Structures are given as structure tokens and as C-alpha cells.
C-alpha positions as CSV (number, residue, x, y, z in Angstrom):
1,M,21.9,251.6,231.0
2,I,23.8,254.0,228.8
3,R,23.6,252.1,225.7
4,T,19.7,251.9,226.2
5,R,19.5,255.8,226.7
6,R,21.4,256.3,223.5
7,L,19.2,253.8,221.7
8,L,16.0,255.7,222.9
9,G,17.6,258.8,221.9
10,L,18.3,257.8,218.5
11,V,14.7,256.5,218.2
12,L,13.3,259.8,219.2
13,I,15.7,261.7,217.0
14,L,14.6,259.7,214.1
15,L,11.0,260.2,215.0
16,A,11.5,263.9,215.2
17,V,13.5,264.4,211.9
18,P,10.4,263.8,209.5
19,C,8.7,267.0,211.3
20,F,11.4,269.2,210.4
21,V,12.4,267.7,206.9
22,L,9.0,266.7,205.5
23,G,6.5,269.0,207.1
24,A,3.9,268.4,209.7
25,D,1.3,266.9,207.4
26,R,3.9,264.3,206.2
27,A,4.9,263.7,209.7
28,R,1.6,263.2,210.9
29,T,0.9,260.6,208.1
30,L,4.1,258.8,208.9
31,A,3.0,258.7,212.6
32,Q,-0.4,257.3,211.8
33,A,1.3,254.6,209.4
34,M,3.7,253.6,212.2
35,A,0.7,253.4,214.8
36,A,-1.2,251.4,212.4
37,A,1.8,249.0,211.7
38,A,2.4,248.7,215.3
39,G,-1.5,247.7,216.1
40,R,-1.7,245.7,213.1
41,N,-0.7,242.2,214.7
42,Q,-2.0,243.2,218.3
43,L,-3.8,240.3,219.5
44,T,-6.7,240.3,222.1
45,I,-7.9,237.2,224.0
46,T,-11.4,237.4,225.5
47,I,-12.8,234.8,227.7
48,L,-16.5,234.3,227.4
49,P,-19.2,232.4,229.2
50,A,-20.5,229.1,227.5
51,A,-24.1,228.3,227.2
52,S,-23.5,225.0,229.0
53,G,-20.7,226.3,231.8
54,A,-20.7,227.8,234.9
55,E,-21.4,231.5,235.4
56,L,-18.6,233.7,234.3
57,Q,-17.9,236.8,236.5
58,S,-16.0,239.8,236.0
59,Y,-15.0,238.9,232.5
60,A,-14.1,242.7,231.8
61,G,-10.7,244.1,231.6
62,G,-8.7,241.1,230.3
63,S,-9.6,238.7,233.0
64,G,-12.4,236.3,233.8
65,Y,-13.4,234.4,236.9
66,L,-15.2,230.8,236.7
67,S,-16.9,229.9,239.9
68,F,-17.3,226.2,240.6
69,G,-19.1,226.8,243.6
70,Q,-19.2,224.9,247.0
71,T,-18.7,221.2,246.7
72,A,-18.0,218.1,248.8
73,Y,-16.9,214.6,247.9
74,Y,-20.1,213.2,249.5
75,A,-22.5,216.0,248.6
76,A,-24.6,216.3,245.4
77,P,-23.5,218.9,242.8
78,K,-25.1,222.4,243.6
79,T,-23.5,224.8,241.0
80,P,-25.5,225.0,237.6
81,G,-23.1,224.4,234.6
82,V,-20.5,222.4,236.8
83,T,-20.2,218.6,236.6
84,E,-18.7,216.4,239.2
85,R,-17.1,213.0,238.7
86,R,-15.9,211.0,241.8
87,N,-13.1,208.6,241.5
88,K,-11.3,206.7,244.0
89,G,-9.1,209.2,245.8
90,S,-10.2,212.1,243.9
91,M,-13.0,214.3,242.6
92,T,-13.1,216.1,239.3
93,L,-15.1,219.3,238.7
94,S,-15.5,220.6,235.0
95,T,-17.3,223.3,233.1
96,R,-17.1,224.9,229.8
97,F,-16.0,228.5,228.8
98,G,-15.7,230.3,225.4
99,L,-12.2,231.8,224.0
100,K,-12.1,234.4,221.3
101,V,-8.8,235.6,219.8
102,D,-9.0,238.9,217.8
103,C,-5.8,239.4,215.6
104,G,-6.1,242.9,214.6
105,R,-5.9,243.9,211.0
106,G,-2.9,241.6,210.5
107,S,-2.8,239.2,207.5
108,S,-2.6,236.1,209.7
109,F,-5.8,233.9,210.0
110,F,-4.4,231.9,213.1
111,A,-3.0,232.6,216.6
112,E,-1.1,230.3,218.7
113,I,-2.5,230.4,222.2
114,T,-0.4,229.5,225.2
115,M,-2.2,228.4,228.4
116,S,-0.3,228.0,231.6
117,L,-0.8,227.8,235.4
118,F,0.4,230.7,237.4
119,A,1.2,228.4,240.4
120,V,1.1,224.6,240.5
121,D,-0.4,222.9,243.6
122,P,0.4,219.1,243.9
123,S,-3.0,218.6,245.8
124,Y,-5.0,219.4,242.4
125,S,-4.5,219.6,238.9
126,V,-6.1,221.7,236.2
127,S,-6.7,220.6,232.6
128,V,-8.2,222.3,229.5
129,D,-9.5,220.1,226.9
130,G,-7.9,217.1,228.5
131,V,-4.5,218.7,228.6
132,R,-2.9,219.0,231.9
133,L,-1.7,222.6,232.4
134,T,1.8,223.4,234.0
135,N,3.6,226.7,234.6
136,A,5.5,226.0,231.4
137,G,2.6,226.5,229.1
138,T,0.5,224.5,226.8
139,P,0.1,225.8,223.2
140,A,-3.0,225.6,221.1
141,V,-4.0,227.1,217.6
142,Q,-7.1,229.0,217.0
143,R,-8.6,230.7,213.9
144,C,-8.7,234.5,214.4
145,G,-11.9,236.3,215.2
146,S,-13.6,232.7,216.1
147,V,-15.1,231.6,219.2
148,T,-14.1,228.3,220.5
149,E,-15.7,226.5,223.4
150,H,-13.3,224.5,225.9
151,R,-13.6,222.3,228.9
152,V,-11.6,223.1,232.0
153,E,-11.3,220.2,234.7
154,V,-10.1,220.6,238.1
155,E,-9.2,217.3,239.7
156,V,-8.8,217.4,243.7
157,S,-7.2,214.9,245.6
158,T,-9.4,213.6,248.6
159,A,-6.2,214.1,250.8
160,R,-6.4,217.8,250.3
161,P,-7.8,219.6,253.3
162,A,-11.1,221.3,253.1
163,G,-10.8,224.9,251.8
164,P,-11.0,227.1,248.9
165,I,-9.0,226.4,245.7
166,G,-7.8,229.2,243.4
167,S,-5.8,228.9,240.4
168,T,-4.9,231.5,237.9
169,V,-4.8,230.1,234.4
170,S,-3.1,232.5,231.9
171,F,-3.6,232.8,228.4
172,S,-1.3,234.5,225.9
173,A,-1.3,234.6,222.0
174,A,1.2,235.0,219.2
175,V,0.3,235.4,215.5
176,K,0.6,232.0,213.6
177,Y,1.9,232.3,210.1
């Protein structure tokens, strides 16, 4: 804790020194350059609705909510943009969504996106583009600034009791050099 305070104090002193030595204009220029360098490789991930996918609700503020609607193993599909496939012992619901990664003003053209499940439930599985997600994370590479369309599938065991299913898929990104 003391070491962290010393380091923080040293950083604050190093940031304050240019104000006294270089003058206000140079200090302001230095601060702007540091802010630009810090924001240069800032990545932003945006979840977007796909034309052929389910309705994406509340996709502001860094999160999106895909609704698969209500369904039953022996009922016909009701939700537009959601397809259902019935297998022996399970049912798979799928839809599409868009994913955009903005890489800031950095020099990289690609970002590595990691998709992971917040919590794993053995009664159903979640896959994106055919890859089953876990809480460990699954990487994928995407060109910065492009919008790519992906397919999410939820396979539910028929042994699972009736009720809502809620899973949180987390997306994180890092610059790929």
C-alpha cells in the first residue's frame, strides 16, 4: 500500500513538473499529447442488430440484450429472426447479431476479441459461430472498424425444467499487432 502511494505521488510530481519548468502552454501540450497517446489504442466493442436476427433490445451503454422469446419443445417457433432445431434430447435456438470493434486512432488493423460466458449452466450450452463458449474465453480476430455478423446458438436439454434462461456473454478486445 505504501509503495503504491509512493508510485502515485511520483507520477503526480512528474506530471506537475512540466507546469513549473516548461510553462503553462507547453504543459497543456504535453497533457494533450499524453491523453492522445492513452486514447490511441482504446478499443470499443459494439453489439448491433443483424438484419436476419432477433430483435436486439437495449444496445446502448456497452451492452445488448437478444431476446429469443418464449418457446417450447413441441410448439412452433414464434419469435421473428430465431430459428429452432429439435434433436433427440435437446432443442437449439439460434439467431444472428453484428459485432463492431473500433480501435481508436492506433496503428493496428486488427483486434483480438475474447468471448466468454459469465456463468456456465450444465443444462444448456451457448455457442458463437459453432464454438462452444466457456468462462475461460474463446478468442477471435476481427478487422478494426468492420461490422461482422455472427450466429449465436443456445442448446437446451429437454431434461431442463421449464423456465427462463439467461446467460451473459462477455466480449473483450485487445489490439492485435
